[in-house]
DRENROBA-226484 format. One record per residue (C-alpha): residue number from 1; chain; x, y, z. Coordinates in nm, 2 decimals. Layout:
% residues N
+-----+-----+--------+--------+--------+
: seq : mol :     c1 :     c2 :     c3 :
+-----+-----+--------+--------+--------+
: NUM :   A :      X :      Y :      Z :
...
+-----+-----+--------+--------+--------+
% end
This chain:
% residues 449
+-----+-----+--------+--------+--------+
: seq : mol :     c1 :     c2 :     c3 :
+-----+-----+--------+--------+--------+
:   1 :   A :  -0.26 :   1.76 :  -0.10 :
:   2 :   A :  -0.54 :   1.77 :   0.16 :
:   3 :   A :  -0.72 :   2.03 :  -0.04 :
:   4 :   A :  -0.71 :   1.81 :  -0.35 :
:   5 :   A :  -0.84 :   1.52 :  -0.14 :
:   6 :   A :  -1.13 :   1.73 :  -0.01 :
:   7 :   A :  -1.21 :   1.84 :  -0.36 :
:   8 :   A :  -1.23 :   1.48 :  -0.48 :
:   9 :   A :  -1.44 :   1.39 :  -0.18 :
:  10 :   A :  -1.68 :   1.67 :  -0.24 :
:  11 :   A :  -1.71 :   1.59 :  -0.61 :
:  12 :   A :  -1.79 :   1.23 :  -0.53 :
:  13 :   A :  -2.05 :   1.32 :  -0.28 :
:  14 :   A :  -2.21 :   1.57 :  -0.52 :
:  15 :   A :  -2.22 :   1.31 :  -0.80 :
:  16 :   A :  -2.35 :   1.03 :  -0.58 :
:  17 :   A :  -2.62 :   1.24 :  -0.41 :
:  18 :   A :  -2.73 :   1.35 :  -0.76 :
:  19 :   A :  -2.74 :   0.98 :  -0.85 :
:  20 :   A :  -2.96 :   0.91 :  -0.55 :
:  21 :   A :  -3.20 :   1.18 :  -0.64 :
:  22 :   A :  -3.21 :   1.07 :  -1.01 :
:  23 :   A :  -3.27 :   0.71 :  -0.92 :
:  24 :   A :  -3.54 :   0.80 :  -0.68 :
:  25 :   A :  -3.72 :   1.01 :  -0.94 :
:  26 :   A :  -3.67 :   0.73 :  -1.20 :
:  27 :   A :  -3.83 :   0.47 :  -0.99 :
:  28 :   A :  -4.11 :   0.69 :  -0.88 :
:  29 :   A :  -4.19 :   0.78 :  -1.24 :
:  30 :   A :  -4.14 :   0.43 :  -1.36 :
:  31 :   A :  -4.36 :   0.26 :  -1.11 :
:  32 :   A :  -4.58 :   0.54 :  -0.99 :
:  33 :   A :  -4.89 :   0.40 :  -1.16 :
:  34 :   A :  -4.84 :   0.04 :  -1.05 :
:  35 :   A :  -4.90 :  -0.04 :  -0.68 :
:  36 :   A :  -4.69 :  -0.36 :  -0.72 :
:  37 :   A :  -4.36 :  -0.19 :  -0.75 :
:  38 :   A :  -4.17 :   0.04 :  -0.50 :
:  39 :   A :  -3.83 :   0.18 :  -0.44 :
:  40 :   A :  -3.70 :  -0.13 :  -0.25 :
:  41 :   A :  -3.45 :  -0.14 :   0.04 :
:  42 :   A :  -3.21 :  -0.32 :  -0.20 :
:  43 :   A :  -3.22 :  -0.02 :  -0.44 :
:  44 :   A :  -3.17 :   0.22 :  -0.15 :
:  45 :   A :  -2.87 :   0.01 :  -0.02 :
:  46 :   A :  -2.70 :   0.01 :  -0.36 :
:  47 :   A :  -2.71 :   0.39 :  -0.37 :
:  48 :   A :  -2.60 :   0.43 :  -0.01 :
:  49 :   A :  -2.31 :   0.20 :  -0.07 :
:  50 :   A :  -2.18 :   0.46 :  -0.32 :
:  51 :   A :  -2.22 :   0.73 :  -0.06 :
:  52 :   A :  -2.03 :   0.56 :   0.22 :
:  53 :   A :  -1.73 :   0.48 :  -0.01 :
:  54 :   A :  -1.71 :   0.86 :  -0.07 :
:  55 :   A :  -1.63 :   0.89 :   0.30 :
:  56 :   A :  -1.28 :   0.76 :   0.23 :
:  57 :   A :  -1.24 :   0.77 :  -0.15 :
:  58 :   A :  -1.10 :   1.13 :  -0.12 :
:  59 :   A :  -0.82 :   0.99 :   0.10 :
:  60 :   A :  -0.70 :   0.75 :  -0.16 :
:  61 :   A :  -0.42 :   0.85 :  -0.39 :
:  62 :   A :  -0.15 :   0.70 :  -0.62 :
:  63 :   A :   0.13 :   0.77 :  -0.38 :
:  64 :   A :  -0.02 :   0.51 :  -0.14 :
:  65 :   A :   0.06 :   0.23 :  -0.40 :
:  66 :   A :   0.37 :   0.39 :  -0.55 :
:  67 :   A :   0.64 :   0.14 :  -0.66 :
:  68 :   A :   0.97 :   0.16 :  -0.49 :
:  69 :   A :   1.16 :   0.03 :  -0.79 :
:  70 :   A :   1.12 :   0.08 :  -1.17 :
:  71 :   A :   1.35 :  -0.08 :  -1.42 :
:  72 :   A :   1.37 :   0.03 :  -1.78 :
:  73 :   A :   1.49 :  -0.23 :  -2.02 :
:  74 :   A :   1.57 :  -0.17 :  -2.39 :
:  75 :   A :   1.85 :  -0.12 :  -2.64 :
:  76 :   A :   2.07 :   0.08 :  -2.39 :
:  77 :   A :   2.06 :  -0.19 :  -2.13 :
:  78 :   A :   1.89 :  -0.20 :  -1.79 :
:  79 :   A :   1.84 :   0.13 :  -1.61 :
:  80 :   A :   1.70 :   0.12 :  -1.26 :
:  81 :   A :   1.52 :   0.40 :  -1.06 :
:  82 :   A :   1.46 :   0.40 :  -0.69 :
:  83 :   A :   1.38 :   0.67 :  -0.43 :
:  84 :   A :   1.25 :   1.00 :  -0.56 :
:  85 :   A :   1.35 :   0.91 :  -0.92 :
:  86 :   A :   1.12 :   0.61 :  -0.91 :
:  87 :   A :   0.83 :   0.82 :  -0.79 :
:  88 :   A :   0.88 :   1.07 :  -1.07 :
:  89 :   A :   0.92 :   0.80 :  -1.33 :
:  90 :   A :   0.61 :   0.62 :  -1.20 :
:  91 :   A :   0.39 :   0.92 :  -1.29 :
:  92 :   A :   0.47 :   0.86 :  -1.66 :
:  93 :   A :   0.34 :   0.51 :  -1.65 :
:  94 :   A :   0.06 :   0.54 :  -1.39 :
:  95 :   A :  -0.21 :   0.55 :  -1.66 :
:  96 :   A :  -0.08 :   0.23 :  -1.82 :
:  97 :   A :  -0.07 :   0.06 :  -1.48 :
:  98 :   A :  -0.42 :   0.18 :  -1.40 :
:  99 :   A :  -0.55 :   0.04 :  -1.74 :
: 100 :   A :  -0.38 :  -0.30 :  -1.68 :
: 101 :   A :  -0.54 :  -0.33 :  -1.33 :
: 102 :   A :  -0.88 :  -0.20 :  -1.43 :
: 103 :   A :  -1.21 :  -0.38 :  -1.52 :
: 104 :   A :  -1.16 :  -0.34 :  -1.90 :
: 105 :   A :  -0.83 :  -0.52 :  -1.91 :
: 106 :   A :  -0.82 :  -0.88 :  -2.02 :
: 107 :   A :  -0.69 :  -1.02 :  -1.69 :
: 108 :   A :  -0.63 :  -1.39 :  -1.63 :
: 109 :   A :  -0.42 :  -1.64 :  -1.43 :
: 110 :   A :  -0.15 :  -1.82 :  -1.62 :
: 111 :   A :   0.10 :  -2.10 :  -1.55 :
: 112 :   A :   0.39 :  -1.97 :  -1.74 :
: 113 :   A :   0.53 :  -1.63 :  -1.84 :
: 114 :   A :   0.83 :  -1.53 :  -2.05 :
: 115 :   A :   1.17 :  -1.57 :  -1.89 :
: 116 :   A :   1.28 :  -1.20 :  -1.86 :
: 117 :   A :   1.64 :  -1.29 :  -1.77 :
: 118 :   A :   1.72 :  -1.33 :  -2.14 :
: 119 :   A :   1.43 :  -1.14 :  -2.29 :
: 120 :   A :   1.53 :  -0.95 :  -2.60 :
: 121 :   A :   1.25 :  -0.70 :  -2.63 :
: 122 :   A :   1.19 :  -0.37 :  -2.45 :
: 123 :   A :   0.99 :  -0.37 :  -2.12 :
: 124 :   A :   0.93 :  -0.18 :  -1.80 :
: 125 :   A :   0.98 :  -0.37 :  -1.47 :
: 126 :   A :   0.77 :  -0.24 :  -1.18 :
: 127 :   A :   0.80 :  -0.36 :  -0.82 :
: 128 :   A :   0.56 :  -0.25 :  -0.55 :
: 129 :   A :   0.66 :  -0.21 :  -0.18 :
: 130 :   A :   0.46 :  -0.53 :  -0.10 :
: 131 :   A :   0.20 :  -0.74 :  -0.28 :
: 132 :   A :  -0.12 :  -0.55 :  -0.31 :
: 133 :   A :  -0.47 :  -0.64 :  -0.41 :
: 134 :   A :  -0.53 :  -0.55 :  -0.77 :
: 135 :   A :  -0.84 :  -0.35 :  -0.68 :
: 136 :   A :  -0.65 :  -0.14 :  -0.42 :
: 137 :   A :  -0.39 :  -0.04 :  -0.68 :
: 138 :   A :  -0.66 :   0.05 :  -0.92 :
: 139 :   A :  -0.88 :   0.25 :  -0.68 :
: 140 :   A :  -0.58 :   0.44 :  -0.54 :
: 141 :   A :  -0.48 :   0.53 :  -0.89 :
: 142 :   A :  -0.84 :   0.62 :  -0.98 :
: 143 :   A :  -1.05 :   0.70 :  -0.67 :
: 144 :   A :  -1.34 :   0.84 :  -0.88 :
: 145 :   A :  -1.39 :   0.49 :  -1.02 :
: 146 :   A :  -1.42 :   0.32 :  -0.68 :
: 147 :   A :  -1.75 :   0.15 :  -0.78 :
: 148 :   A :  -1.59 :  -0.03 :  -1.07 :
: 149 :   A :  -1.59 :  -0.41 :  -1.03 :
: 150 :   A :  -1.22 :  -0.51 :  -1.00 :
: 151 :   A :  -1.07 :  -0.84 :  -0.89 :
: 152 :   A :  -0.89 :  -0.93 :  -0.57 :
: 153 :   A :  -0.58 :  -1.08 :  -0.72 :
: 154 :   A :  -0.25 :  -0.98 :  -0.54 :
: 155 :   A :   0.03 :  -0.82 :  -0.74 :
: 156 :   A :   0.39 :  -0.79 :  -0.62 :
: 157 :   A :   0.57 :  -0.70 :  -0.95 :
: 158 :   A :   0.49 :  -0.67 :  -1.32 :
: 159 :   A :   0.67 :  -0.67 :  -1.65 :
: 160 :   A :   0.50 :  -0.43 :  -1.89 :
: 161 :   A :   0.56 :  -0.52 :  -2.26 :
: 162 :   A :   0.44 :  -0.29 :  -2.54 :
: 163 :   A :   0.32 :  -0.42 :  -2.88 :
: 164 :   A :   0.15 :  -0.29 :  -3.19 :
: 165 :   A :  -0.19 :  -0.41 :  -3.05 :
: 166 :   A :  -0.15 :  -0.25 :  -2.71 :
: 167 :   A :   0.02 :  -0.34 :  -2.38 :
: 168 :   A :   0.07 :  -0.67 :  -2.20 :
: 169 :   A :   0.18 :  -0.71 :  -1.84 :
: 170 :   A :   0.30 :  -1.03 :  -1.67 :
: 171 :   A :   0.24 :  -1.01 :  -1.30 :
: 172 :   A :   0.34 :  -1.21 :  -0.99 :
: 173 :   A :   0.24 :  -1.22 :  -0.63 :
: 174 :   A :   0.44 :  -1.36 :  -0.33 :
: 175 :   A :   0.24 :  -1.68 :  -0.32 :
: 176 :   A :   0.36 :  -1.83 :  -0.65 :
: 177 :   A :   0.07 :  -1.72 :  -0.87 :
: 178 :   A :   0.12 :  -1.56 :  -1.21 :
: 179 :   A :  -0.12 :  -1.34 :  -1.41 :
: 180 :   A :  -0.14 :  -1.18 :  -1.75 :
: 181 :   A :  -0.32 :  -0.86 :  -1.83 :
: 182 :   A :  -0.37 :  -0.70 :  -2.17 :
: 183 :   A :  -0.51 :  -0.36 :  -2.26 :
: 184 :   A :  -0.53 :  -0.18 :  -2.59 :
: 185 :   A :  -0.38 :   0.13 :  -2.42 :
: 186 :   A :  -0.04 :   0.19 :  -2.57 :
: 187 :   A :   0.25 :   0.34 :  -2.38 :
: 188 :   A :   0.43 :   0.63 :  -2.53 :
: 189 :   A :   0.76 :   0.51 :  -2.68 :
: 190 :   A :   0.94 :   0.79 :  -2.50 :
: 191 :   A :   0.88 :   0.60 :  -2.18 :
: 192 :   A :   1.14 :   0.35 :  -2.29 :
: 193 :   A :   1.41 :   0.61 :  -2.32 :
: 194 :   A :   1.69 :   0.58 :  -2.06 :
: 195 :   A :   1.65 :   0.96 :  -2.00 :
: 196 :   A :   1.41 :   1.10 :  -1.75 :
: 197 :   A :   1.38 :   1.45 :  -1.61 :
: 198 :   A :   1.44 :   1.31 :  -1.27 :
: 199 :   A :   1.78 :   1.15 :  -1.35 :
: 200 :   A :   1.90 :   0.93 :  -1.07 :
: 201 :   A :   1.91 :   0.60 :  -1.28 :
: 202 :   A :   2.17 :   0.33 :  -1.22 :
: 203 :   A :   2.26 :   0.01 :  -1.41 :
: 204 :   A :   2.10 :  -0.30 :  -1.25 :
: 205 :   A :   2.08 :  -0.67 :  -1.32 :
: 206 :   A :   1.84 :  -0.94 :  -1.21 :
: 207 :   A :   1.99 :  -1.18 :  -0.96 :
: 208 :   A :   1.99 :  -1.49 :  -1.19 :
: 209 :   A :   2.17 :  -1.30 :  -1.46 :
: 210 :   A :   2.47 :  -1.24 :  -1.24 :
: 211 :   A :   2.78 :  -1.45 :  -1.23 :
: 212 :   A :   2.87 :  -1.50 :  -0.86 :
: 213 :   A :   3.17 :  -1.65 :  -0.69 :
: 214 :   A :   3.20 :  -2.01 :  -0.57 :
: 215 :   A :   3.11 :  -1.93 :  -0.21 :
: 216 :   A :   2.78 :  -1.78 :  -0.30 :
: 217 :   A :   2.70 :  -2.06 :  -0.55 :
: 218 :   A :   2.77 :  -2.32 :  -0.28 :
: 219 :   A :   2.55 :  -2.13 :  -0.04 :
: 220 :   A :   2.26 :  -2.16 :  -0.28 :
: 221 :   A :   2.26 :  -1.82 :  -0.44 :
: 222 :   A :   2.06 :  -1.93 :  -0.75 :
: 223 :   A :   1.83 :  -2.15 :  -0.55 :
: 224 :   A :   1.77 :  -1.92 :  -0.25 :
: 225 :   A :   1.74 :  -1.57 :  -0.41 :
: 226 :   A :   1.43 :  -1.49 :  -0.62 :
: 227 :   A :   1.54 :  -1.49 :  -0.98 :
: 228 :   A :   1.42 :  -1.13 :  -1.04 :
: 229 :   A :   1.57 :  -0.99 :  -0.72 :
: 230 :   A :   1.74 :  -0.65 :  -0.78 :
: 231 :   A :   2.10 :  -0.63 :  -0.67 :
: 232 :   A :   2.24 :  -0.29 :  -0.75 :
: 233 :   A :   2.59 :  -0.27 :  -0.91 :
: 234 :   A :   2.67 :   0.03 :  -0.69 :
: 235 :   A :   2.59 :   0.14 :  -0.34 :
: 236 :   A :   2.24 :   0.30 :  -0.30 :
: 237 :   A :   2.20 :   0.63 :  -0.13 :
: 238 :   A :   1.91 :   0.83 :   0.00 :
: 239 :   A :   1.84 :   1.16 :   0.16 :
: 240 :   A :   1.83 :   1.14 :   0.54 :
: 241 :   A :   1.62 :   1.35 :   0.78 :
: 242 :   A :   1.58 :   1.46 :   1.14 :
: 243 :   A :   1.29 :   1.28 :   1.29 :
: 244 :   A :   1.07 :   1.40 :   1.58 :
: 245 :   A :   0.75 :   1.30 :   1.74 :
: 246 :   A :   0.44 :   1.45 :   1.59 :
: 247 :   A :   0.20 :   1.69 :   1.75 :
: 248 :   A :   0.06 :   1.55 :   2.08 :
: 249 :   A :  -0.30 :   1.45 :   2.07 :
: 250 :   A :  -0.52 :   1.48 :   2.38 :
: 251 :   A :  -0.59 :   1.15 :   2.55 :
: 252 :   A :  -0.96 :   1.23 :   2.55 :
: 253 :   A :  -0.96 :   1.26 :   2.17 :
: 254 :   A :  -0.77 :   0.93 :   2.14 :
: 255 :   A :  -1.03 :   0.76 :   2.36 :
: 256 :   A :  -1.33 :   0.89 :   2.17 :
: 257 :   A :  -1.17 :   0.78 :   1.84 :
: 258 :   A :  -1.16 :   0.43 :   1.98 :
: 259 :   A :  -1.52 :   0.44 :   2.12 :
: 260 :   A :  -1.43 :   0.49 :   2.49 :
: 261 :   A :  -1.60 :   0.74 :   2.72 :
: 262 :   A :  -1.32 :   0.94 :   2.90 :
: 263 :   A :  -1.54 :   0.97 :   3.21 :
: 264 :   A :  -1.59 :   0.60 :   3.25 :
: 265 :   A :  -1.26 :   0.43 :   3.17 :
: 266 :   A :  -1.03 :   0.28 :   3.44 :
: 267 :   A :  -0.68 :   0.44 :   3.43 :
: 268 :   A :  -0.35 :   0.27 :   3.50 :
: 269 :   A :  -0.03 :   0.47 :   3.49 :
: 270 :   A :   0.29 :   0.27 :   3.44 :
: 271 :   A :   0.65 :   0.37 :   3.38 :
: 272 :   A :   0.61 :   0.33 :   3.00 :
: 273 :   A :   0.28 :   0.52 :   2.96 :
: 274 :   A :  -0.09 :   0.53 :   3.05 :
: 275 :   A :  -0.34 :   0.25 :   2.98 :
: 276 :   A :  -0.72 :   0.31 :   2.97 :
: 277 :   A :  -0.94 :   0.01 :   3.04 :
: 278 :   A :  -1.30 :  -0.03 :   2.94 :
: 279 :   A :  -1.52 :  -0.34 :   2.89 :
: 280 :   A :  -1.34 :  -0.57 :   2.66 :
: 281 :   A :  -1.10 :  -0.31 :   2.52 :
: 282 :   A :  -0.80 :  -0.10 :   2.63 :
: 283 :   A :  -0.60 :   0.19 :   2.49 :
: 284 :   A :  -0.24 :   0.26 :   2.58 :
: 285 :   A :  -0.06 :   0.59 :   2.52 :
: 286 :   A :   0.31 :   0.53 :   2.56 :
: 287 :   A :   0.58 :   0.78 :   2.67 :
: 288 :   A :   0.71 :   0.80 :   2.32 :
: 289 :   A :   0.37 :   0.90 :   2.19 :
: 290 :   A :   0.28 :   0.57 :   2.03 :
: 291 :   A :  -0.08 :   0.45 :   2.06 :
: 292 :   A :  -0.20 :   0.09 :   2.10 :
: 293 :   A :  -0.56 :  -0.02 :   2.09 :
: 294 :   A :  -0.67 :  -0.38 :   2.14 :
: 295 :   A :  -0.99 :  -0.57 :   2.19 :
: 296 :   A :  -1.02 :  -0.89 :   2.39 :
: 297 :   A :  -1.23 :  -1.05 :   2.11 :
: 298 :   A :  -1.40 :  -0.95 :   1.78 :
: 299 :   A :  -1.73 :  -0.88 :   1.96 :
: 300 :   A :  -1.56 :  -0.59 :   2.16 :
: 301 :   A :  -1.40 :  -0.43 :   1.85 :
: 302 :   A :  -1.49 :  -0.10 :   1.69 :
: 303 :   A :  -1.74 :  -0.15 :   1.42 :
: 304 :   A :  -1.60 :  -0.06 :   1.08 :
: 305 :   A :  -1.93 :   0.10 :   1.01 :
: 306 :   A :  -1.86 :   0.35 :   1.30 :
: 307 :   A :  -1.55 :   0.46 :   1.12 :
: 308 :   A :  -1.65 :   0.47 :   0.75 :
: 309 :   A :  -2.01 :   0.55 :   0.81 :
: 310 :   A :  -2.19 :   0.25 :   0.66 :
: 311 :   A :  -2.32 :  -0.08 :   0.82 :
: 312 :   A :  -2.26 :  -0.40 :   0.62 :
: 313 :   A :  -2.29 :  -0.76 :   0.73 :
: 314 :   A :  -1.94 :  -0.86 :   0.85 :
: 315 :   A :  -1.87 :  -1.07 :   0.54 :
: 316 :   A :  -1.95 :  -0.79 :   0.30 :
: 317 :   A :  -1.66 :  -0.55 :   0.38 :
: 318 :   A :  -1.39 :  -0.55 :   0.12 :
: 319 :   A :  -1.01 :  -0.51 :   0.15 :
: 320 :   A :  -1.06 :  -0.16 :   0.01 :
: 321 :   A :  -1.29 :  -0.08 :   0.31 :
: 322 :   A :  -1.02 :  -0.19 :   0.54 :
: 323 :   A :  -0.77 :   0.04 :   0.38 :
: 324 :   A :  -1.03 :   0.32 :   0.40 :
: 325 :   A :  -1.09 :   0.26 :   0.77 :
: 326 :   A :  -0.72 :   0.27 :   0.84 :
: 327 :   A :  -0.68 :   0.60 :   0.65 :
: 328 :   A :  -0.97 :   0.75 :   0.84 :
: 329 :   A :  -0.83 :   0.63 :   1.18 :
: 330 :   A :  -0.49 :   0.77 :   1.10 :
: 331 :   A :  -0.63 :   1.10 :   1.00 :
: 332 :   A :  -0.83 :   1.13 :   1.32 :
: 333 :   A :  -0.53 :   1.04 :   1.53 :
: 334 :   A :  -0.30 :   1.29 :   1.36 :
: 335 :   A :  -0.07 :   1.02 :   1.23 :
: 336 :   A :  -0.06 :   1.15 :   0.87 :
: 337 :   A :   0.01 :   1.52 :   0.97 :
: 338 :   A :   0.38 :   1.43 :   0.92 :
: 339 :   A :   0.57 :   1.72 :   0.77 :
: 340 :   A :   0.81 :   1.60 :   0.50 :
: 341 :   A :   0.69 :   1.24 :   0.52 :
: 342 :   A :   0.47 :   1.08 :   0.26 :
: 343 :   A :   0.27 :   0.76 :   0.32 :
: 344 :   A :   0.23 :   0.43 :   0.14 :
: 345 :   A :   0.05 :   0.10 :   0.20 :
: 346 :   A :   0.31 :  -0.16 :   0.31 :
: 347 :   A :   0.07 :  -0.44 :   0.41 :
: 348 :   A :  -0.28 :  -0.52 :   0.28 :
: 349 :   A :  -0.40 :  -0.88 :   0.31 :
: 350 :   A :  -0.68 :  -1.11 :   0.42 :
: 351 :   A :  -0.62 :  -1.43 :   0.61 :
: 352 :   A :  -0.94 :  -1.62 :   0.66 :
: 353 :   A :  -1.17 :  -1.41 :   0.88 :
: 354 :   A :  -0.89 :  -1.16 :   0.96 :
: 355 :   A :  -0.75 :  -0.87 :   0.76 :
: 356 :   A :  -0.44 :  -0.66 :   0.81 :
: 357 :   A :  -0.34 :  -0.32 :   0.68 :
: 358 :   A :  -0.02 :  -0.13 :   0.75 :
: 359 :   A :   0.06 :   0.22 :   0.63 :
: 360 :   A :   0.42 :   0.34 :   0.65 :
: 361 :   A :   0.58 :   0.68 :   0.62 :
: 362 :   A :   0.79 :   0.73 :   0.31 :
: 363 :   A :   1.09 :   0.96 :   0.27 :
: 364 :   A :   1.28 :   1.01 :  -0.05 :
: 365 :   A :   1.08 :   0.72 :  -0.19 :
: 366 :   A :   1.18 :   0.46 :   0.07 :
: 367 :   A :   0.94 :   0.32 :   0.33 :
: 368 :   A :   1.03 :   0.39 :   0.69 :
: 369 :   A :   1.03 :   0.18 :   1.00 :
: 370 :   A :   1.06 :   0.33 :   1.34 :
: 371 :   A :   1.15 :   0.08 :   1.61 :
: 372 :   A :   1.03 :  -0.19 :   1.38 :
: 373 :   A :   0.69 :  -0.03 :   1.35 :
: 374 :   A :   0.50 :   0.13 :   1.06 :
: 375 :   A :   0.31 :   0.46 :   1.10 :
: 376 :   A :  -0.02 :   0.27 :   1.15 :
: 377 :   A :  -0.11 :  -0.10 :   1.17 :
: 378 :   A :  -0.47 :  -0.22 :   1.19 :
: 379 :   A :  -0.62 :  -0.57 :   1.23 :
: 380 :   A :  -0.98 :  -0.64 :   1.13 :
: 381 :   A :  -1.22 :  -0.93 :   1.21 :
: 382 :   A :  -1.59 :  -1.00 :   1.21 :
: 383 :   A :  -1.67 :  -0.66 :   1.07 :
: 384 :   A :  -1.48 :  -0.49 :   1.35 :
: 385 :   A :  -1.14 :  -0.32 :   1.41 :
: 386 :   A :  -0.98 :  -0.54 :   1.68 :
: 387 :   A :  -0.63 :  -0.38 :   1.71 :
: 388 :   A :  -0.45 :  -0.07 :   1.61 :
: 389 :   A :  -0.08 :   0.04 :   1.66 :
: 390 :   A :   0.03 :   0.38 :   1.55 :
: 391 :   A :   0.29 :   0.65 :   1.61 :
: 392 :   A :   0.29 :   1.01 :   1.48 :
: 393 :   A :   0.63 :   1.13 :   1.35 :
: 394 :   A :   0.75 :   1.43 :   1.16 :
: 395 :   A :   1.05 :   1.47 :   0.93 :
: 396 :   A :   1.26 :   1.78 :   0.89 :
: 397 :   A :   1.48 :   1.78 :   0.57 :
: 398 :   A :   1.85 :   1.85 :   0.58 :
: 399 :   A :   2.14 :   1.80 :   0.35 :
: 400 :   A :   2.28 :   1.47 :   0.48 :
: 401 :   A :   2.27 :   1.15 :   0.29 :
: 402 :   A :   2.27 :   0.79 :   0.40 :
: 403 :   A :   2.41 :   0.48 :   0.22 :
: 404 :   A :   2.38 :   0.11 :   0.25 :
: 405 :   A :   2.70 :  -0.04 :   0.39 :
: 406 :   A :   2.83 :  -0.40 :   0.32 :
: 407 :   A :   2.53 :  -0.51 :   0.12 :
: 408 :   A :   2.73 :  -0.80 :  -0.03 :
: 409 :   A :   2.82 :  -0.93 :   0.32 :
: 410 :   A :   2.47 :  -0.90 :   0.44 :
: 411 :   A :   2.35 :  -1.11 :   0.14 :
: 412 :   A :   2.62 :  -1.37 :   0.22 :
: 413 :   A :   2.50 :  -1.40 :   0.58 :
: 414 :   A :   2.14 :  -1.43 :   0.47 :
: 415 :   A :   2.23 :  -1.70 :   0.23 :
: 416 :   A :   2.35 :  -1.91 :   0.52 :
: 417 :   A :   2.03 :  -1.85 :   0.72 :
: 418 :   A :   1.73 :  -1.80 :   0.49 :
: 419 :   A :   1.52 :  -2.04 :   0.29 :
: 420 :   A :   1.42 :  -2.00 :  -0.08 :
: 421 :   A :   1.29 :  -1.79 :  -0.24 :
: 422 :   A :   1.47 :  -1.48 :  -0.10 :
: 423 :   A :   1.36 :  -1.11 :  -0.11 :
: 424 :   A :   1.54 :  -0.79 :  -0.05 :
: 425 :   A :   1.37 :  -0.46 :   0.05 :
: 426 :   A :   1.55 :  -0.13 :   0.08 :
: 427 :   A :   1.40 :   0.09 :   0.35 :
: 428 :   A :   1.48 :   0.38 :   0.58 :
: 429 :   A :   1.51 :   0.29 :   0.95 :
: 430 :   A :   1.48 :   0.55 :   1.22 :
: 431 :   A :   1.75 :   0.54 :   1.49 :
: 432 :   A :   1.84 :   0.82 :   1.73 :
: 433 :   A :   1.62 :   1.07 :   1.55 :
: 434 :   A :   1.79 :   1.01 :   1.22 :
: 435 :   A :   1.70 :   0.81 :   0.91 :
: 436 :   A :   1.94 :   0.54 :   0.78 :
: 437 :   A :   1.91 :   0.34 :   0.46 :
: 438 :   A :   1.93 :  -0.03 :   0.50 :
: 439 :   A :   1.83 :  -0.36 :   0.34 :
: 440 :   A :   1.57 :  -0.59 :   0.49 :
: 441 :   A :   1.63 :  -0.95 :   0.38 :
: 442 :   A :   1.33 :  -1.18 :   0.40 :
: 443 :   A :   1.26 :  -1.55 :   0.32 :
: 444 :   A :   0.93 :  -1.63 :   0.16 :
: 445 :   A :   0.76 :  -1.74 :   0.49 :
: 446 :   A :   0.85 :  -1.40 :   0.63 :
: 447 :   A :   0.73 :  -1.21 :   0.32 :
: 448 :   A :   0.38 :  -1.36 :   0.36 :
: 449 :   A :   0.34 :  -1.24 :   0.72 :
+-----+-----+--------+--------+--------+
% end
């Protein structure tokens, strides 16, 4: 995988450097006889912008935005795919998803969408691990098109509907917004077959199509649970794993990654780890190997330009740059050298002047939390990185499986506590060096954090 990423990066750099040379020659030849025209700083900046994006474009990949659930709806009913089966099936529709997110799609906001509870036609339902900016989904699926102009709309799930003219998708975010996208790209009809080479499908139903007992109805099942929530008709299972700390990284390397001079920092050793202080910032390396970086204010943070190699005004960085910076940091800290673990973006949002990115480990298709933490979490503000939390883990496969226990009772308890609408995520949680499948039940206010 690393070799493929390096190949993409080198190809991008080659193409973009060639573009720089060609543009330079073009402007020299075009304006060489006229003293009133030059190759301006703005022209140079436009080309260098392409070059700096190449510094992290090679680290992008479709697995970072892979859906955790895919539902196939047609004449044979509703077949759902999770875990590794969803990952395999997503490869067959990735081109369609890319086209629907891309700059050539007819993408627009809408007030209403078809009600898919009683929809008669065939469609594919795709749910991502979290709501993601449209451009991040597109660029991860197609890194070599990172300079394409794509919108910032957030997408949580989508209903992909084929037609004779092409393909239409109805999309939602977690903020109550709806979008429609149309492309002339047509999905192969074989995609709507209930059979896939991966197998692993199960029958599912959307929450509001279920008939529930009086207790759930009185507790507000149809009001509190999102109408398109997935409630499997059978217990889910996943492959488990043995989890261990990743390779230890030298403190000096950690400090340099975060812009500190190992020879000038002040050191405090506590029972839970070692903290290194410098002007306005500190780095803590805990006993369990986790790393925490924090800045007292935006002015003390690490410049995003120091990480991705290009200096913008603070307001000009995009959410894709934040993802790129997080990927670069994680690589430098050894977070993603994780054995059998994969990785996926599980938070990517902007809130005023701040932005947040979280990248989680993935095993057997499910996102992983270790002690309630993702693999890496980063906060950005004012053109700087102002906090980072990360932990390097590795997974070793073995034959054991893990299943969700008492899902129905967990839902009943949540109905008594949560507010509408209501979301359910299925994840793997690390406990005592093992992975266990479990549901995370979130109200809307929690989903937006």
